[in-house]
C-alpha positions, 0 to 999 in steps of 0.5 A: 911251452904251455904244455911244459908249463902244465906238466911242471905244475901238475908234477909239483902238485903231485910231488910226494917226496920232500926236498930240503931247501939246500942251495935255493933261497927266496931273496925278497918278497914285496907287495907293489900293489894290493893284488900283487907280490914281487918275488925274487930268488937266487939263481940255482945252477942247472935249473930249467924251470922255477915254480912259484906256489902261493897259498893263503895261510889258514884257508882251504877254500881259496885255490892256490896261485901257481906260476912257472918262470923259465930259467935263468930269470929269477924274478916274477910279479904275481897277479891275482892275489887278495889284498891284505892276505898272508901267503905261503910262497913256495919256490920249487926248482926243477931240473927238467921234471925233477924237483931238486930244491924247495924253499918257502917264505911267508909274505903279505899283500898291502891292503886295498885303498881306504877312502875318506868318508867324512871330513869337516873343519871343526875350528880354526886349527882342527879338522875331523876325519873318518875313513873306510875299513879295509881287510889286512890293514894294521893302521891308517896314515892320514896326510894333510898337505898345506896348499900354496906353501913354499916350502911345502908344509905336510902333516901326517898322523897314524891311527889304528881306528877308523877316524881321528882329529888333527889339531895345530893347523893354521887358520883359514888355510886350505889343505889337501887331505888323503889317507893310506892303509898300512900293514907290515908289507907297506902302504896301500894306494893313495885315497882320493884327495879331499880339499878342506879349509880350516875355519877363520880365527875369531877377532883378538879384541872384542869390546862392549859398551852400554848405550842405554838401559836396554842397549849396548854397542859391541866392537871388535878388531877386524880379521884379515879377509873376513867378510862376515862376522857372527854375533851371538848374545846368550842370556845366563837365563837358559830359558831365553834362547840365544840371539844370533846375528850376522854382520859384515861390519866390526860392530853391532848394536844390541837392543832389547836387553833385559834389565839386570841380566848377565849376557855372554856376547861372542864374536866369530869370524865366518869363512867364505862358505859362511861357516863360523869358527870358534867365538871370542867372548865378552860379558855384559851386565845391564843396569837400570833402564835410562833413556838414550838416543840411538840411530840405526839403518836397515837396508832392504835389497829387494825394495831398494829402500832403507828403514831408519830407526832412532831413539825418541827424544823428550819434547820432539814431535817430528823427526826427519831422516836424511840420506846423502850419497857420494855426490851429495844428493840427498833423499829424506823421510819424516815421521812423528814416531821412531822410524821412517822409510827412504825410497828411490835409492840408487844402486852402487852408492854409499849413503850416510844417514842422520836424523833431525829431531823437530819440535814446534819451534826448532830442529836438532840434528843428531851427532851420530850417523849411520852408513849403508850401501845399496845393492851392487850390479850383477857380476858379468861374464861368469866362467867355470873351469873343471879339473877331472882328477880332483873334481875341483871347480874354479868359478870366476867373473868380472869384478863390479864397482863398489862391492865388498865381496861376492857370493857364488853358489853351486847347486847339485842334482839333489838341490843342495846349495853351497855358497862361497863368499870372497872378495876376489872375483873367483871361488874354488869349489873343492868339496864337490861330489862325483857324478853331479851336475852343478849350476853356478851363479854369483851375486855381489854384496856391499850392504845388499845383494846384487841380482844373480849372474847368468848360470853356468853348468858343469858335470863332475867326473863319474863316481868310482864304481863299487861292488866290483865282482867277477865270476866265471859263472862256470863258463869255459872261457868267459868272465862276467864282471858286474858292478853298481852303476855310478853317478855321472858314468856314461861307459865303463871299461874292465881290464883283467890281467892273469899270470900268463902275461895276457891282458883281457878287457871289455867295455859296457854302458850298463853295469856288466860286461863279459871278458872272453878268451880267458884260459881255464884255471887262471887267477886274474886281477880285475880293474874297472874305470868309469867315463863320462863325456870329458872325464875318466876315473882312476882304475878301481881294483875289484875282487880277484877273478878265477876261471873254471878249473881245468879238467883232470887228466890221466884217470887210472884205477887200481882194483886189485882183488877188492870186492867192494872198493877201488882206488883211483889216481889222476893228474891234478888240474890247474884251478881245482882244489877238490875232485870228485870221481863218479862210477856207474854200474850196468844197472845205472847205480852211481858211486862216488869218492872225493879228495883234495889230493890226487887219489881217493878210495871208492867204497861200497861197490858190489862184487863181480860188477863192471863199472865205468868211471870219470872225474871232475875238478872243482874250485868249490864254485865251478866244476871242470868238464868231465874227463874221459871214462875208464872201465874196471871190474871188481873181484868176484863175489865170495861163496855165501851161506856157509854151513858145516855139518859134523858127523860125531860117529864118523869124525868128519865135517861136511862143508856146504856153500851157495852162490856156486859158479860153474867154473873156477875152484872152491876150497873149504878151509878150517883153522883151529886156535893154534893155526893148524889147518885142514881143507878140501876142494871141489870144482863140480859141486857145492860141498866137500868133506874134511875127514879125521878131525882131531878131538876137542878143537874149535874151527873157523871154516871158510870157503874160497872161490878162485876164478883164475885171477883173484881169490874171494873168501866167504865170511867164516863160521865156527864148528867144533870137532868131537870133544876129547874124553876127560883124564886124571879123574879125582874123587873125594868126599868133603868130610864135614858135609859128605859131599862128593867133589870131582875134578878132571883134566881135558886135552881140549875144552868142551862145552859141558861135562857129565859125571855118572855116579853109581853104587851098583843099585838104584838110579845113578847120580849125574853131575853136570858142569861147564868147567872141569870140576863138579860137586854132588851131594845126597850120597848114601852113607857107608856106600862105595860109588864108581864114577866116570866122566864124559865131555859134551859138545853140542850133541856129541859125547866123548869116550868115558874117562877111566872109572874111579871109586870113592867111599861115602861117609860112615853111617852114624852109630845107633842104640847109644846109651850112657850109664849114670855113675857116682863120682869119681867113677867114669861114665860108660857109653855103648852103641851098635856098630855102623857100616864102614866105620873102623873106629868111634868117638863118644863126646859129652858136652855140658850146658856150660860148654865143658866137654869129655871125649873117649875114642875106641875101635870097639862099641863102648868106652868110658867118659871121665872127668865129668863135672858135678851138677851138669847136664851132658848131651852124649853122642857117638860118631863113626870114622874111617881112614879119611873122614869122621861120619855124622854124629848119632842121635844123642842121649842126656846124662845128669851128673851128681850134685855139687856140695852146697855152698853159702851155708848160713844160720839164724839162732833163736836161743829162746826157742832152742832152734836154728834156721839153716840156709844154703844155695841150691845145688844143680841136679839135687832132689834133697839135702841132709844136714848134720850139726855136731856139738860138744854134748849133742849131734842133731840132723835134719833133711829137706827137699828145699835149700833150708832146714830148722834144727830144734832142741838145740843147746844154746850155750854150746857151739856146733859145726854144721855140714850139708850134703845134696843127693840126686836120689842115687849119688850123694855129694861131698859135704859143704864146707863146715859152718860153726854155729857159736854158742848163744845167750838168751834172748839174743839171736845171732847169725853167721854165714860162710 
C-alpha cells in the first residue's frame, strides 16, 4: 500500500496534462486546530484513490504537504500545517494511475494560541490587558467571566491591537480572563486563564470637620468587606508632597495642617491585597489657629505598648492616661507633657483610653476617649491546596479570637511577596507564577499584627516550554526536538504525529530529545508537555517538523546528438522541492544542473566524453541520499580549424580540416546565399576538393563528421568564388566638368571593381570602386578613349567587360579676336578651330551683365546689339553633338560712348560767356559742344565734362548739343539744351 501511495504522489507531482474539475468538488475545508485542516469532498464514481496536495500561498521555500486517501472515504484531517497560513488545497481523483478530475480550494489555518502577558485592575470597574502576537491573526477576542455568579455573567470584547481595557465591571469582583486569536478560519485554542479581581469602590459619603487651627477629623461610611482604607491629604501647594496614611477605621484625625491652606482629602478602599481603588474626595480649608484638646492613641505591636497623645490644656501641670480592657482592669501612665506610654498590655483585648488633666488642686477627665486593640494570637493549623490546571493556591487556617482580619503572605523564588487581607480564614492566591516554589504564612490583625503562623510550602505547575523547534538535522529517520528549559519542570515529553497516522514520541529531563523511526519526506505536528512531581502542563504546539527528503528515483538521460548538453528526467520524491543532478567525466571534472521540477538541462559538457551522473533531492535544508549512478556519452567532437583555399585559374576550392578521426566519414559542404549546395567527401585524408564553382558566389563552408550514430558539424567559414565579369558598361562625359562617369551591371556582387581607361598613348587611367559605378577626371580634351571593367574579389580578377569608347570634351578655341566697330554695325569675332569641335559659340558679357551671343560652324561670327558705354569680355567655346567644351581665353571689347546727359549752363552776360556742364560718358576720351543761335554758331571741345563758350551774344537764345568720342566712334548728340537770352548783368542757369 505504501508503494502504491508513493506511486500516486509521484505521478501527481509529475502530471503535465491539466484535467478540468468536472464532477469532483471540495465540499468544505475547516481548521479544527492551528496545525490541521479538515478536508471533505464529494464522492467520485469509479475513483480508486484521492490525493490532497496542500501548498502555502505565495511561498516556494515551504515544501507541499501531499496526502493520499483510499476511496471510498471522502474526508481527511491534514496534520503538520503552519498556523495562520493560507493554503492552496488541490484534490486529484485517480482511477488507478490516471488523474480523471482535479479541483482546488483555498483555505487558512486558525492562528496559534495567544497568551495574556499583562493584566491589572486599574479601578473598581476597569481592567487593562496585554497579550502576545501570533501569525495569521486578524483580531483578538478577550473573554471575562465573573466567578461564582448564577446565572453566569460573561463579557467579551474584540480587539485588533495587542492590548485593551475593559470597563463597566463590578467592584470587588473576581473574573477569569482569557483570550482567543481569530481569523476567517475561526478561533485559536484558548489561552491560559488569568484570574483578576477588580478594585474596591470608594466610600460613597466622606465628611470632614475642623477640630482646631491645624487639625481636622475626617469620617466616611464603611464599605462592605473593606478592612483597610487609604487616606491621602494633598496640599494645593504642589511643593508639599501629599501625605498618605492607611487605617482600618472609618475616620482619621489630620494634624499639622498649615494655616490658611486648601487641602484635598481622598479616601480609597483597599482590597485584600492592599491595592487601593479610586478615591472619594472632599475639600478643606484651614482657618486661623485656635487651641483645642484632642486625644489619640498609637499602639506598638512589637512592644505591646500604646502611646497616648493629647492636646495641652491651659492651666494643667500633669496628665494621666488610663486604658481599661473588657474585664474592667486598667493600666495607666502620667506625664506633664502631651503624651505618655502604657505598657504590659494583654494580647487579644480591646482597650478604651481617656486622659485626665491634673492641676495642683483638681482633676478633669476628658469627654473624649480612644479605642485600640492589642495584637491577636497567631493563626494555627495553616494548610494549602494547589490546582495544577490554573495554578490557583488556596491557603486556609483556624480562626482566632478578637481578630478583625488576617494577612496571608506568599513569597516566591525571587523574594517577591504577595499579601492577601481577608476577614475569612482562607485566601485564594490566583496570580501565581508557573514553576515557582512558594512559602505561605498568615498573621491576624486587630489593631496590631499577631505573630506569624507556621510556614507552608507549595510548588506550582511547570511553565509552558517555549522556542520549541524540531529539525531532522539531515538524519535519515530521526527528528531532534529542542526547547528552552522552563521553571518547575522535572521532565518533558515530545509527541509528533504525521500524515501516515503514526505517532512518535520521546521523553527527556534536559532541553532536547530525539524522535526515531520517522519516514523520509514526512510533515509532522509536534507537541511538548512539561511535568513536575505533581503536575503536567497542557500540550504546547511547536514548529512544524519535516524529515529529510526521500531519494529521487528513475534517473534517465537523453543526449541525442548534442555535443555539450544532456537532458535528465527523474521521478520526483516526497519532501523534495529542489533537485540537483551532478555528472563527472573521466578526468574528475564535475558538471551540474538543478530544477524544482522533474527535468533539467545540463550544459557546458565536453564533446565525445563518457560521464556518470546521479541526483539528490533537497528541501533547502537537508539533502536526500544520492541516487544510483547512470552512464552516458556526448556526441563526437566536430572537425576544427576549417580552411578553404580558392584556385582562381582552375576555379575550384580545396577544403582542409583538423581533428581527423581514423574512422567515420567527413563531408565538406558549401552553401551560397540562395541555398544552393556543393560538397565533397573523404574518409581517408583531412581534405577534399569541390570543382566548377559558379562565379560571383559567397559560400559558407562547413565540415561534418559522421561516426555512424551522430553527425557533428564544424563552425562555418566564408569563401568567395571567382567574381563574375561586369556587363552593360556605360560611359558618359559630364558636360560641365569633363569628368568621365562609368556604370555597369554584375551578375553577382564582387568586393571591388577596376576600370581601365586608355586613349592609345601614354599611361592609361584607372578608376577603382566598391560599387558598380565610378567617376574619373583628368581626361585630355578632344580625345577618344576606350574603357574596359574588371570585377575583383580578394586576389582574383574576372574576365574583362566588353570595350566601350567615349569622346572627351572639345578643346577650347585659340587666337580669339574681336574688332571694334561703331554702332549700329555688329562686332566681328574670329578664332582658330579646335579638335573635335563641330560648331562654336561666341559670347560677350558686359560689366553690367548684358550678354550677346552668336553661333556658327565656322571660325567667325558677329555680335550684334551691344550697348554703348560698356566693356565686354568676349570668349569662344567649341561643341560637339553631346557637350559644349570649355570657354577659350577671353578678350576685352569697349563699345562707343553713350550720348552725354544732364547738360546744364551758367550764363555770364557781363563777360559774354557761358559755362556748360554734363555727366561723364563711359569709354569717352573727349567731348564736342555746338551752340546754335539766331545770328551765330559757337563750338568748343574738351576732355572733361565741361566747356566755356565765349563771345556769346547775351540777348539771343542758343540750342546747345554735346557729343562724346572714344577716338574712333562719335556718340549721338545729347538732347538739345536751350540757353535763353540774358539781360546784363544778371546771370541765369538751366539744366535738362
